[in-house]
C-alpha positions as CSV (number, residue, x, y, z in Angstrom):
1,M,10.3,4.7,-12.7
2,R,9.1,7.1,-10.1
3,I,11.3,7.4,-7.1
4,P,9.3,8.1,-3.9
5,H,10.7,10.6,-1.5
6,L,12.1,9.5,1.8
7,Q,9.2,11.3,3.5
8,W,7.1,8.3,2.4
9,C,9.2,5.7,4.0
10,F,9.6,6.0,7.7
11,V,7.2,4.2,10.1
12,L,6.5,4.1,13.7
13,L,9.2,4.8,16.3
14,F,7.5,4.8,19.7
15,S,7.0,3.1,23.0
16,L,3.7,2.4,24.7
17,A,2.7,0.9,28.0
18,P,-0.1,-1.7,27.8
19,S,-3.5,0.0,28.1
20,A,-6.3,-1.0,30.3
21,A,-8.6,-0.4,27.4
22,Q,-7.9,-4.0,26.1
23,T,-7.1,-7.1,28.1
24,P,-3.8,-8.7,26.9
25,A,-4.3,-12.1,25.2
26,N,-0.8,-13.3,26.4
27,G,-0.1,-14.3,22.8
28,K,-2.7,-17.1,22.8
29,K,-5.0,-17.6,19.9
30,D,-8.7,-17.8,20.1
31,A,-10.3,-21.2,20.9
32,R,-12.3,-21.2,17.6
33,P,-11.6,-24.0,15.1
34,S,-8.8,-23.2,12.7
35,G,-11.1,-23.1,9.8
36,A,-12.9,-20.1,11.4
37,C,-9.7,-18.1,11.7
38,G,-9.6,-15.5,8.9
39,P,-11.0,-12.3,7.7
40,P,-12.7,-10.3,8.9
41,E,-12.1,-11.8,12.3
42,Y,-8.7,-13.2,12.9
43,C,-7.3,-15.6,15.6
44,A,-3.9,-14.0,15.7
45,P,-2.8,-12.4,19.1
46,S,-4.3,-8.9,19.7
47,D,-2.5,-8.1,23.0
48,R,-0.5,-5.0,23.7
49,E,2.5,-6.8,25.2
50,V,6.1,-6.0,24.2
51,R,7.2,-8.9,21.9
52,T,10.9,-8.7,21.1
53,Y,12.6,-10.5,18.3
54,P,14.5,-13.8,18.7
55,D,18.3,-13.5,18.9
56,K,18.6,-14.7,15.3
57,P,16.0,-14.5,12.5
58,P,14.4,-17.8,11.3
59,S,16.7,-19.7,9.0
60,L,15.6,-19.3,5.3
61,G,15.7,-21.6,2.4
62,P,15.5,-20.5,-1.2
63,A,12.4,-19.0,-2.8
64,G,9.5,-21.2,-2.1
65,S,10.5,-22.1,1.4
66,I,8.1,-21.5,4.3
67,V,9.0,-20.6,7.9
68,R,6.8,-19.9,10.9
69,D,7.2,-16.7,12.8
70,P,8.6,-17.9,16.2
71,T,6.8,-15.1,18.1
72,F,3.3,-15.0,16.5
73,G,3.1,-18.4,14.8
74,S,2.1,-17.2,11.3
75,R,3.4,-18.9,8.2
76,I,5.8,-16.8,6.0
77,L,6.6,-17.7,2.4
78,R,9.8,-16.6,0.8
79,V,8.7,-15.6,-2.7
80,T,11.9,-14.4,-4.3
81,D,15.7,-15.0,-4.0
82,A,18.8,-13.9,-5.9
83,N,17.8,-16.1,-8.8
84,S,14.3,-14.8,-9.3
85,D,15.1,-11.8,-11.5
86,Q,15.7,-13.4,-14.9
87,V,16.9,-10.2,-16.5
88,R,19.7,-9.5,-14.1
89,A,20.4,-12.1,-11.4
90,G,21.1,-10.9,-7.9
91,R,19.1,-7.7,-8.1
92,S,16.8,-6.8,-5.2
93,L,13.1,-7.5,-5.5
94,S,10.4,-5.7,-3.5
95,T,6.7,-4.9,-3.1
96,P,5.2,-1.8,-4.7
97,A,6.3,1.7,-3.6
98,S,2.9,2.3,-2.0
99,A,0.8,0.2,0.3
100,E,-2.2,1.6,-1.5
101,Q,-1.4,-0.3,-4.7
102,N,-3.6,-3.3,-5.5
103,A,-0.9,-5.8,-6.2
104,W,-3.1,-9.0,-5.9
105,N,-5.9,-10.3,-8.1
106,T,-9.4,-11.0,-6.9
107,N,-8.9,-14.6,-5.6
108,S,-5.3,-14.5,-4.4
109,T,-4.0,-16.7,-7.3
110,M,-1.8,-14.0,-8.8
111,F,0.3,-11.0,-7.7
112,F,3.2,-8.9,-8.9
113,V,6.5,-7.8,-7.4
114,N,8.9,-5.0,-8.4
115,N,12.5,-5.4,-9.6
116,A,15.2,-2.8,-9.2
117,G,15.0,-1.9,-12.9
118,G,11.7,-0.1,-12.6
119,S,9.5,-2.9,-13.8
120,F,7.5,-5.8,-12.4
121,L,7.2,-9.6,-12.4
122,L,4.0,-11.6,-12.3
123,Y,3.6,-14.6,-10.1
124,E,1.0,-17.3,-9.9
125,F,0.0,-18.3,-6.4
126,D,-1.6,-21.4,-4.8
127,P,-3.3,-19.9,-1.7
128,T,-3.9,-23.3,-0.1
129,A,-0.4,-24.6,-0.4
130,M,1.2,-21.2,-0.2
131,K,3.3,-21.8,-3.3
132,A,4.3,-19.1,-5.8
133,K,5.8,-19.5,-9.3
134,P,6.7,-17.0,-12.0
135,A,4.0,-16.3,-14.5
136,G,4.0,-14.8,-18.0
137,T,4.9,-11.1,-17.4
138,P,3.8,-8.9,-20.4
139,R,6.6,-7.6,-22.5
140,Q,4.8,-4.3,-23.2
141,D,5.3,-1.3,-20.9
142,M,2.5,-1.0,-18.4
143,G,4.3,1.3,-16.0
144,G,6.4,0.2,-13.1
145,E,3.4,-0.8,-11.0
146,P,0.2,-1.9,-12.6
147,V,-3.2,-2.5,-10.9
148,F,-5.2,-5.7,-10.7
149,S,-8.9,-5.7,-11.5
150,F,-11.4,-5.8,-8.6
151,Q,-13.8,-7.9,-10.7
152,H,-11.9,-10.3,-12.8
153,P,-8.9,-12.5,-11.6
154,N,-7.3,-12.5,-15.0
155,L,-7.3,-8.7,-15.8
156,L,-4.4,-6.3,-15.1
157,Y,-4.5,-2.6,-15.9
158,G,-1.7,-0.1,-16.4
159,M,-0.5,2.9,-18.4
160,H,2.3,2.9,-21.1
161,R,4.7,5.5,-19.8
162,K,5.8,6.9,-23.2
163,R,2.6,6.4,-25.2
164,R,0.5,7.6,-22.2
165,I,-2.2,5.0,-23.1
166,L,-4.4,3.2,-20.6
167,E,-4.0,-0.5,-21.2
168,Q,-5.7,-3.8,-20.2
169,Y,-3.8,-7.1,-20.0
170,D,-5.5,-10.5,-20.0
171,T,-3.2,-12.8,-18.1
172,S,-5.1,-15.9,-19.2
173,K,-4.7,-15.1,-22.9
174,G,-1.5,-13.0,-22.8
175,Q,-3.3,-10.3,-24.7
176,M,-2.9,-6.5,-24.4
177,S,-5.5,-4.0,-25.5
178,D,-5.8,-0.2,-25.3
179,L,-8.5,1.4,-23.2
180,D,-8.1,5.1,-23.6
181,D,-5.8,7.8,-24.9
182,P,-5.8,10.9,-22.5
183,S,-4.2,13.1,-25.2
184,K,-7.5,13.0,-27.2
185,C,-9.2,14.6,-24.2
186,V,-6.7,17.1,-22.8
187,K,-3.6,18.8,-24.1
188,L,-0.4,17.2,-22.7
189,Q,3.2,18.5,-22.8
190,A,5.8,16.6,-24.8
191,A,7.8,15.8,-21.7
192,D,4.7,14.4,-19.8
193,T,4.6,10.8,-18.8
194,G,1.9,9.0,-16.9
195,Y,1.0,6.1,-14.6
196,L,-2.2,4.4,-13.5
197,T,-2.7,4.6,-9.8
198,S,-6.1,3.1,-9.0
199,L,-9.5,2.1,-10.2
200,S,-13.1,1.9,-8.8
201,G,-14.4,-1.3,-7.2
202,D,-16.6,-2.0,-10.3
203,D,-13.7,-1.6,-12.7
204,N,-15.6,1.2,-14.5
205,R,-13.4,4.2,-13.5
206,F,-9.7,4.6,-13.8
207,L,-7.3,7.2,-12.3
208,A,-4.0,8.2,-13.9
209,V,-1.6,10.9,-12.9
210,L,0.2,12.8,-15.7
211,G,3.1,15.3,-15.8
212,P,6.8,15.5,-16.1
213,R,7.7,13.7,-12.8
214,Q,6.5,13.0,-9.3
215,D,6.0,16.2,-7.3
216,D,5.8,18.2,-10.5
217,N,2.9,16.3,-12.0
218,Y,-0.2,18.4,-12.5
219,L,-3.1,16.3,-14.0
220,A,-5.5,13.9,-12.3
221,Y,-7.1,12.1,-15.2
222,V,-10.3,10.0,-14.7
223,Y,-11.5,7.6,-17.5
224,D,-15.1,6.3,-17.2
225,R,-15.9,3.4,-19.5
226,A,-19.4,4.8,-20.2
227,Q,-18.9,8.5,-20.1
228,G,-15.4,9.0,-21.2
229,C,-12.8,11.4,-19.7
230,R,-12.7,13.9,-16.9
231,W,-9.7,15.8,-15.6
232,Y,-8.5,18.2,-12.9
233,N,-5.4,20.4,-13.5
234,T,-4.2,21.0,-9.9
235,Q,-1.8,23.7,-11.0
236,T,-4.4,25.9,-12.8
237,G,-7.5,24.8,-10.9
238,E,-9.3,23.9,-14.1
239,I,-11.7,21.0,-14.4
240,G,-12.8,19.7,-17.8
241,G,-13.6,16.6,-19.9
242,Q,-16.5,14.9,-21.5
243,W,-19.0,14.9,-18.6
244,G,-19.8,16.7,-15.4
245,P,-19.6,20.4,-14.7
246,K,-16.5,22.3,-16.0
247,G,-14.7,25.4,-15.1
248,T,-12.2,26.7,-12.5
249,I,-12.5,25.6,-8.8
250,S,-13.7,28.3,-6.4
251,I,-11.0,27.9,-3.8
252,P,-7.6,29.6,-4.5
253,D,-5.7,26.3,-4.0
254,R,-3.0,25.5,-6.6
255,F,-0.4,22.7,-6.2
256,S,1.5,20.0,-8.0
257,L,0.9,16.3,-7.3
258,H,3.0,13.8,-5.3
259,N,0.3,11.1,-5.4
260,A,-3.4,10.6,-6.2
261,R,-5.8,7.7,-5.5
262,M,-9.4,6.9,-6.3
263,A,-12.0,5.7,-3.7
264,K,-13.4,2.3,-4.6
265,S,-16.8,3.9,-5.0
266,G,-15.3,5.8,-7.9
267,K,-16.7,9.0,-6.5
268,F,-13.7,10.6,-4.8
269,L,-10.0,11.3,-5.5
270,Y,-7.4,11.8,-2.8
271,L,-4.8,14.2,-3.9
272,V,-1.4,14.6,-2.2
273,R,0.6,17.8,-2.7
274,G,4.1,17.6,-4.1
275,G,7.2,19.3,-2.9
276,R,7.7,20.4,0.7
277,G,5.1,19.4,3.2
278,I,4.2,16.2,1.4
279,G,1.3,14.5,3.1
280,H,0.0,17.8,4.7
281,G,-3.1,19.6,3.7
282,W,-4.2,17.0,1.2
283,V,-7.3,17.5,-0.9
284,V,-10.3,15.4,-1.8
285,W,-12.1,16.0,-5.1
286,E,-15.8,14.8,-5.5
287,I,-15.3,13.7,-9.1
288,D,-18.8,14.3,-10.5
289,T,-18.9,17.8,-9.1
290,M,-16.7,20.9,-8.7
291,K,-16.4,20.3,-4.9
292,L,-13.1,20.0,-3.2
293,Y,-12.4,19.3,0.4
294,V,-9.1,20.4,2.0
295,C,-7.8,18.6,5.0
296,N,-7.0,21.2,7.7
297,K,-6.6,19.1,10.8
298,A,-4.7,15.9,11.5
299,C,-3.5,15.7,7.9
300,A,0.1,14.4,8.3
301,S,1.4,11.2,6.7
302,H,-0.1,8.8,4.1
303,H,-3.7,7.7,3.9
304,V,-5.7,4.9,2.3
305,L,-9.2,5.0,0.8
306,G,-12.1,2.7,1.2
307,Y,-15.4,3.3,-0.6
308,T,-16.5,6.4,1.1
309,H,-14.0,6.9,3.9
310,I,-10.3,7.6,4.3
311,V,-7.9,6.2,7.0
312,G,-4.6,7.6,8.2
313,P,-2.7,8.7,11.3
314,S,-3.5,11.8,13.1
315,G,0.1,12.9,13.4
316,D,-0.5,13.5,17.1
317,V,-0.5,11.5,20.4
318,H,0.7,8.2,19.0
319,P,1.7,6.7,15.6
320,L,-1.2,4.3,15.7
321,D,-3.7,7.1,16.6
322,A,-5.3,6.3,13.2
323,L,-8.4,8.2,12.2
324,V,-11.3,7.3,9.9
325,R,-13.3,10.1,8.3
326,P,-16.0,10.4,5.5
327,L,-14.5,11.7,2.3
328,N,-17.1,14.4,2.1
329,D,-16.7,15.6,5.7
330,L,-13.0,15.6,6.6
331,E,-13.7,17.2,10.0
332,A,-15.8,14.3,11.2
333,T,-12.8,12.2,12.5
334,K,-13.1,9.1,14.6
335,A,-10.3,7.3,16.3
336,I,-9.9,3.6,15.3
337,I,-8.0,2.7,18.4
338,P,-9.2,4.8,21.3
339,G,-7.3,5.0,24.6
340,L,-3.7,5.2,23.3
341,E,-1.2,6.9,25.5
342,R,1.0,9.7,24.2
343,A,4.1,8.3,22.5
344,K,7.5,8.9,24.2
345,G,10.1,10.0,21.8
346,F,10.1,10.7,18.1
347,W,8.1,8.8,15.6
348,F,7.4,8.7,11.9
349,D,5.0,8.2,9.0
350,S,3.0,5.0,8.2
351,H,1.5,3.2,5.2
352,F,-1.9,1.5,5.3
353,S,-3.2,-1.1,2.9
354,W,-7.0,-1.7,2.4
355,S,-7.5,-3.5,-0.9
356,N,-9.6,-6.0,1.1
357,V,-12.1,-3.2,2.0
358,D,-15.9,-4.0,1.7
359,P,-18.6,-1.5,0.6
360,N,-19.3,-0.7,4.2
361,D,-15.6,0.2,4.9
362,S,-15.7,-2.3,7.7
363,A,-13.0,-4.8,6.7
364,P,-9.7,-4.6,8.7
365,V,-7.1,-2.2,7.5
366,C,-3.5,-3.7,7.5
367,F,-0.1,-2.2,7.8
368,S,3.6,-2.9,8.5
369,T,5.7,-0.9,10.9
370,Y,9.4,-0.2,11.3
371,R,11.9,1.9,13.2
372,P,14.3,4.0,11.2
373,N,17.0,3.6,14.0
374,N,17.1,-0.2,13.8
375,P,20.6,-1.7,14.1
376,D,22.3,-2.0,10.8
377,T,24.8,-4.7,11.9
378,P,24.0,-7.9,9.9
379,G,22.1,-10.5,12.0
380,T,21.2,-8.0,14.7
381,A,17.5,-8.0,15.7
382,P,15.4,-4.9,15.0
383,L,14.5,-2.8,18.1
384,V,11.3,-3.3,20.0
385,T,10.4,-1.2,23.0
386,G,6.6,-1.4,22.7
387,P,3.8,-3.3,21.0
388,W,3.4,-3.2,17.2
389,E,7.0,-2.1,16.4
390,N,8.7,-3.8,13.4
391,E,5.5,-5.9,12.9
392,I,2.8,-6.8,10.4
393,D,-0.6,-6.0,11.8
394,C,-4.3,-5.4,10.9
395,A,-6.7,-3.1,12.8
396,E,-10.4,-3.7,13.4
397,M,-12.7,-1.4,11.4
398,D,-16.2,-2.7,12.0
399,G,-16.8,-0.5,15.1
400,K,-17.3,-3.5,17.3
401,G,-13.9,-3.1,19.0
402,S,-10.4,-1.8,18.6
403,K,-8.3,-4.9,18.2
404,I,-5.0,-4.9,16.4
405,W,-4.2,-8.4,15.3
406,R,-0.4,-9.2,15.3
407,F,0.8,-11.6,12.6
408,A,4.6,-11.5,12.3
409,H,7.8,-9.6,12.7
410,T,9.2,-8.1,9.5
411,Y,12.9,-9.0,10.0
412,T,14.0,-6.0,8.1
413,T,16.5,-3.4,9.2
414,A,14.9,-0.8,7.0
415,R,18.4,0.7,6.8
416,N,19.2,-0.2,3.2
417,G,17.2,2.6,1.6
418,F,13.6,3.1,0.8
419,W,13.1,-0.3,-0.8
420,S,14.2,-2.1,2.3
421,T,11.3,-0.7,4.2
422,P,8.5,-3.3,4.7
423,R,5.7,-1.5,2.8
424,G,3.1,-4.2,2.3
425,N,0.0,-5.0,0.3
426,V,-2.9,-7.0,1.7
427,S,-4.7,-9.4,-0.7
428,Q,-8.3,-8.5,-1.8
429,D,-9.7,-11.4,0.2
430,G,-7.7,-10.3,3.4
431,R,-6.0,-13.7,3.7
432,F,-2.4,-12.7,2.8
433,Y,0.0,-9.8,3.2
434,M,3.0,-9.3,0.9
435,F,5.9,-7.3,2.2
436,T,9.6,-6.5,1.6
437,S,12.5,-7.5,3.9
438,D,16.2,-7.6,4.0
439,W,15.9,-10.3,6.7
440,E,18.4,-8.6,8.9
441,D,20.9,-8.4,6.1
442,Q,21.0,-12.2,5.7
443,L,19.9,-12.4,2.0
444,G,23.3,-11.7,0.5
445,K,24.5,-8.8,-1.7
446,T,23.4,-7.3,-5.0
447,P,25.7,-6.9,-8.0
448,A,26.2,-3.3,-6.6
449,D,27.5,-4.7,-3.3
450,K,24.4,-3.6,-1.4
451,Y,22.4,-5.8,1.0
452,R,19.5,-7.2,-1.1
453,T,15.8,-7.4,-0.3
454,D,13.3,-10.0,-1.2
455,V,9.5,-10.4,-1.2
456,F,7.7,-12.4,1.5
457,I,4.0,-13.3,2.1
458,V,2.6,-13.8,5.6
459,E,-0.7,-15.8,6.0
460,L,-3.3,-13.8,7.9
461,R,-5.3,-16.0,10.2
């Protein structure tokens, strides 16, 4: 199990006065029929008013119960509880470590959650009734966090951590099959392990990261179903494999890997440096070439890839000063939400989820926010001093406007370690958002006497 650094986890501490750039909606939904409310145009509030938490969080039932967010009106399903982990009852359950992970299948009928043992649990989902039930989780190792297919609702991909083999699992048949063995293409060290991070939108290219551990990993490995393997050793600068130009990169840039992701076009990799300065000066590799693009401006924090663009915060002005830029022209930045005032006080990193992205990169990008100084007294509401704090939101990306739709509060303190932060994953159809919460420490304790977390799904309408 790879343990993400705390630099990954903190999100959005800020205050912001309402801007004249957008007229507040006063919390009222659009007048369109309910059937018309949904991606890519939602009916949720898109105002910039300060919306504080209720004095007490909504009262929860067991897994399977549904509550409505009292502030924004969205339905929230409790997916897991203390009895959901059949291996060790009472352990915390959570969403994947990264919001970039594609944790949903193509039609929102299946997803996976993480347990505290470094593995995952599959769930079947009825998107109409918002009901979830455990499915047949494969017994074979697929890594702690697999990746669902973008083409087939029944296919799940992963990498066996010890064997270092790319695998495909058919959920409808319960069958596992091997796809590729990286050791037949590039020499690996005995201590190396690996994990699959992402794949292209057509399911033809796969990206795995290999090495001894996160922040010391060194190999970005691409498998193409038709052409075979291609790899980039970020510590030596060498590029090799069975197709494309080979050799040593021209720029004198050498680093280890914290994270790597593939654009849905299958043409670009986003490579995040390991060690100190994580998230700064990241690199984009144009896979079919020897070209690398180094981010030199507004490079802080975590980003998410579409087909040909990348989205992430600027690290300046305001936490939601998010920028979109072409992957082959990183200097050509454009603000998604113009007119933001400079934030007052200190603020942190953010995680964006864009598994719902379309080939034009115009589908809304979604995210959850939290403040690292939320109260940690059980039952005490998280802090809100401005819009979008401790919330689940999606931002307009079609260029027609700059709306931020607001769906729900997260009800998490984010004070019980990394896994209590509400990192979330949007479904491929943009209808649901899965997130982690400790529900203001109202979910009980784990066997280790820590406040537990569970997984929740909010309906996006």
